[in-house]
C-alpha positions in Angstrom: -0.8 -3.9 -13.6 1.1 -1.0 -14.0 -0.7 2.1 -12.0 -1.8 5.3 -14.3 -0.3 7.7 -12.7 0.4 11.6 -13.1 2.9 13.6 -13.8 4.9 13.9 -10.7 5.8 15.2 -8.2 3.6 12.6 -6.3 4.4 10.4 -3.5 5.3 6.6 -3.2 4.5 4.5 0.0 6.4 1.7 0.1 5.4 -1.6 2.4 7.9 -4.7 2.1 6.4 -7.8 4.6 7.7 -11.1 5.5 4.4 -13.1 6.4 3.3 -15.6 9.1 2.3 -19.1 8.3 -1.2 -19.1 7.3 -3.9 -16.7 5.9 -6.1 -16.4 8.9 -8.1 -13.6 7.1 -5.0 -12.1 5.1 -6.5 -12.1 1.9 -9.7 -11.2 2.3 -8.6 -7.9 4.3 -5.9 -7.1 1.7 -8.7 -7.0 -0.8 -11.0 -4.5 1.4 -8.1 -2.5 2.1 -7.6 -1.8 -1.6 -10.8 -1.3 -2.4 -11.0 1.3 0.6 -7.5 3.0 -0.5 -8.7 3.3 -3.7 -11.9 5.7 -3.1 -9.7 7.5 -0.6 -9.3 10.9 -1.4 -6.0 11.2 -3.2 -5.3 7.7 -3.9 -3.6 6.9 -7.3 -3.0 3.6 -7.8 -1.0 0.4 -6.1 0.8 -2.8 -6.8 2.3 -5.1 -5.5 4.0 -8.7 -5.2 3.5 -11.6 -2.8 5.4 -14.0 -2.2 8.6 -14.6 0.4 8.8 -11.3 0.7 5.6 -9.3 0.0 6.3 -5.4 -1.4 3.1 -3.3 -2.0 3.7 0.8 -3.5 0.6 2.5 -3.5 0.7 6.2 -4.7 -0.8 9.3 -3.6 -1.2 12.7 -4.2 0.3 14.4 -1.1 1.6 13.2 2.6 -1.9 14.8 3.8 -3.6 12.0 1.9 -1.3 9.7 3.2 -1.6 10.9 7.0 -5.8 10.8 6.3 -5.7 6.9 5.0 -2.7 6.1 7.8 -5.9 7.1 10.5 -8.3 5.7 8.6 -10.2 3.2 11.1 -10.5 0.2 9.1 -7.1 0.4 8.0 -6.2 1.0 12.0 -7.4 -2.1 12.4 -5.9 -4.4 9.9 -2.8 -2.5 11.1 -3.1 -3.7 14.5 -4.6 -7.4 13.2 -0.9 -7.0 10.5 1.2 -6.8 13.4 -0.6 -8.9 16.0 -1.2 -12.6 13.8 0.3 -11.7 10.1 3.4 -10.5 9.6 6.8 -11.7 11.3 8.2 -8.1 10.2 7.4 -5.1 7.9 8.8 -1.9 6.5 7.0 1.2 5.3 9.0 3.8 2.9 7.1 7.3 2.3 9.2 8.7 -1.2 8.0 11.2 -2.9 8.5 10.7 -6.9 10.1 13.3 -8.8 10.6 11.6 -12.4 8.7 8.9 -13.9 9.4 7.0 -17.2 8.7 3.2 -18.7 7.7 1.8 -21.7 3.9 0.4 -22.6 5.1 -1.9 -25.3 
C-alpha cells in the first residue's frame, strides 16, 4: 500500500537491510514495531518490500518525531535484537522530502 502523506516538506527514514537466515521472531517484532510507530507522534505512514534486500521507508512530520521514535524503549529493544540476530547488515538514511508527485489510477 502506498502511504498517503501530506504536502511536503516532511521526512523519510529509509532502512535497508540484509537478513540472516530464519525468522527467530522477526516477523512478529516487525509487525509490533509498525503498530507502535503508527501511534507515535509525527508518524505519517510507511512502505516496505522484503526479499533478498529489505527496504522500509517511514514518513515523519519532523526530525524531532524521528528522534522520539528512535528513543522509544521497545524500538530500542528491537534494534538491539536486529543487530544481534536478524541482520547481516543494514543502513538507515534520513532524508527531507521536498517534492512529491504520482498517479493513483
